[in-house]
C-alpha positions in Angstrom: 25.5 -41.4 92.6 26.5 -42.4 96.1 23.7 -44.3 97.9 22.6 -43.4 101.5 24.1 -45.8 104.1 22.4 -47.0 107.3 25.1 -45.3 109.4 23.9 -41.9 108.1 20.4 -42.3 109.3 19.4 -41.4 112.9 16.3 -42.3 114.8 13.3 -40.1 114.3 13.5 -38.6 117.8 17.1 -37.5 117.3 16.3 -36.3 113.8 13.4 -34.2 115.1 15.8 -32.4 117.5 18.2 -31.6 114.6 15.6 -31.2 111.9 16.0 -27.4 111.4 19.6 -27.7 110.3 19.0 -30.8 108.2 16.0 -29.2 106.5 18.0 -26.1 105.7 20.8 -28.1 104.1 18.4 -30.3 102.1 16.3 -27.4 100.8 19.5 -25.6 99.8 20.4 -28.7 97.8 17.0 -28.9 96.2 17.1 -25.2 95.1 20.1 -26.0 93.0 18.5 -29.0 91.5 14.9 -27.9 90.8 13.7 -26.9 87.3 10.1 -25.9 86.5 8.7 -26.7 83.0 5.4 -25.5 81.6 4.5 -23.8 84.9 3.2 -27.1 86.4 6.0 -29.7 86.1 8.8 -29.5 88.6 11.8 -31.6 87.8 13.9 -32.4 90.9 17.3 -34.0 90.1 17.8 -36.3 93.1 21.2 -36.7 94.8 22.5 -38.2 98.1 21.4 -35.2 100.2 17.8 -35.0 98.9 17.3 -38.8 99.3 18.7 -38.8 102.8 16.3 -36.0 103.7 13.3 -37.9 102.3 14.2 -41.0 104.3 14.5 -39.1 107.5 11.3 -37.2 106.9 9.4 -40.4 106.1 10.7 -42.0 109.3 9.6 -38.9 111.2 6.1 -38.8 109.7 5.5 -42.5 110.3 7.6 -42.8 113.5 9.5 -45.8 112.1 11.6 -47.6 114.7 12.0 -51.2 113.6 15.4 -51.9 112.0 13.9 -53.9 109.1 11.5 -51.1 108.3 14.3 -48.5 108.4 16.4 -50.6 106.0 13.4 -51.0 103.7 13.0 -47.2 103.5 16.7 -46.8 102.7 16.6 -49.4 100.0 13.4 -48.0 98.6 14.6 -44.4 98.3 18.1 -45.3 97.1 16.4 -46.8 94.1 15.5 -43.2 93.1 19.2 -42.4 92.6 20.7 -42.8 89.2 23.1 -45.7 88.9 25.3 -46.9 86.0 25.3 -43.5 84.3 21.6 -42.8 84.8 20.0 -39.7 86.5 17.1 -40.1 88.9 14.5 -37.4 88.6 11.3 -36.8 90.6 8.7 -34.9 88.7 6.0 -33.1 90.7 2.8 -32.1 89.0 1.2 -29.1 90.6 -1.8 -26.9 90.1 -3.2 -24.3 92.5 -6.8 -25.3 91.8 -7.5 -28.8 93.2 -10.3 -29.3 90.6 -7.9 -28.5 87.7 -5.3 -30.8 89.2 -7.7 -33.7 89.5 -8.8 -33.2 85.9 -5.3 -33.0 84.6 -4.2 -36.1 86.5 -7.1 -38.0 85.0 -6.3 -36.9 81.5 -2.5 -37.0 81.6 -1.9 -40.7 82.1 0.5 -40.7 79.2 2.6 -37.8 80.6 5.7 -39.9 81.5 6.4 -40.8 77.9 6.4 -37.2 76.9 9.1 -36.1 79.4 12.7 -35.8 78.3 16.2 -34.5 79.0 18.4 -33.0 76.3 22.1 -34.1 75.9 24.9 -31.9 74.9 24.6 -33.3 71.3 20.9 -32.2 71.1 19.6 -35.7 71.5 16.4 -36.1 73.5 16.6 -38.7 76.2 13.3 -40.2 77.2 12.3 -41.3 80.7 12.0 -44.8 82.1 9.4 -45.3 84.9 7.5 -47.9 86.8 4.1 -48.3 85.0 2.4 -48.8 88.4 2.8 -45.0 89.0 -0.1 -44.7 86.5 -3.5 -46.3 87.5 -6.4 -46.9 85.2 -8.1 -43.8 86.5 -5.4 -41.2 87.0 -1.7 -40.3 87.1 0.1 -39.9 90.4 1.1 -36.3 91.1 4.6 -37.5 91.9 6.5 -39.4 89.2 9.8 -41.2 89.8 11.8 -41.3 86.6 15.2 -42.5 85.3 17.1 -41.0 82.4 19.9 -42.9 80.7 22.3 -40.0 80.2 25.4 -42.3 80.4 27.1 -40.1 83.0 26.9 -36.9 80.9 25.3 -33.7 82.2 22.1 -32.8 80.4 21.6 -29.2 79.0 17.8 -29.0 79.2 14.7 -30.8 80.3 11.2 -30.6 78.8 7.9 -32.0 77.9 5.8 -32.4 74.7 2.0 -32.8 75.0 -0.1 -33.3 77.0 1.6 -30.7 79.3 1.1 -28.0 76.7 2.1 -28.5 73.1 5.8 -28.2 73.8 7.7 -26.8 76.7 11.5 -26.8 77.5 13.8 -25.2 80.1 17.5 -24.9 79.3 20.1 -25.7 81.9 23.2 -23.5 82.1 25.9 -24.6 79.7 29.1 -26.1 81.2 32.1 -27.8 79.8 31.8 -31.6 79.6 32.3 -32.5 83.2 30.8 -35.4 85.3 27.4 -34.7 86.8 27.5 -32.9 90.1 24.8 -31.0 92.0 25.9 -27.7 90.5 27.6 -28.5 87.2 24.3 -28.6 85.2 21.8 -26.7 87.4 22.0 -23.2 88.9 19.7 -20.7 90.6 19.0 -19.2 87.1 16.8 -22.2 86.3 14.4 -21.7 89.2 10.9 -20.3 89.0 9.0 -21.9 91.8 8.6 -25.1 93.6 7.3 -26.5 96.9 9.3 -27.2 100.0 7.2 -30.1 101.2 8.8 -32.6 103.6 7.6 -35.8 102.1 6.5 -36.7 98.6 5.0 -40.1 99.3 6.9 -43.3 99.1 8.0 -44.6 95.7 6.6 -48.0 94.6 8.9 -51.0 95.0 8.7 -54.2 93.1 8.8 -56.1 96.3 5.6 -54.5 97.5 4.8 -52.1 100.3 6.4 -52.4 103.8 4.2 -54.1 106.3 2.9 -52.2 109.2 3.1 -48.8 107.5 0.9 -46.7 109.7 1.3 -43.4 107.9 1.6 -44.4 104.3 -1.9 -43.1 103.4 -1.4 -39.9 105.3 2.0 -39.2 103.6 0.6 -40.1 100.2 -2.3 -37.7 100.6 0.1 -35.0 101.7 2.1 -35.4 98.5 -1.1 -35.2 96.5 -2.1 -32.0 98.1 1.3 -30.3 97.7 3.1 -31.7 94.7 
């Protein structure tokens, strides 16, 4: 998957002036790449367009201007893209009732190991994730996952317990073609999903960026609207 380059990112003031058109394009890309499983798990298959949008939105929310901080955001979010035949997927856990959501997040700490994609041969491909996304008390409502599909398009995604005993959503069948934004996903797979601007920043092994004024605010926003 093509990574986002520095030359593609504009300052947050310029972006704010052009935000309406950028947002429309990004949400159109997300609609083709979003699949809901078990009514509460939204699988978003990331690509160049969705990641660039997240970088620009985070810069806008936190008013990031320092060059090193911009580069840090680009590097951090580019890690969500699949490389070497992998697919990067963001899973959003959502419930309308905040109390139910808090209860599930506390109980579903093992959820990432129950998520999977299905290959054309029927094989279940399990997720890889950063264990720091799961604390001792609860699961983050936004999970950043990688699936080693070896460059092939999956045909379904799903979850075993604890998100219900078993739930699976098929993706439209296609001939064996390289993964593209529309080759494995279509509007037929959609049920619902948020259109939030930021999902919170993914955890990086190098640690959080210094001077992040809005990190807590953005993280709380992603918790409220997964």
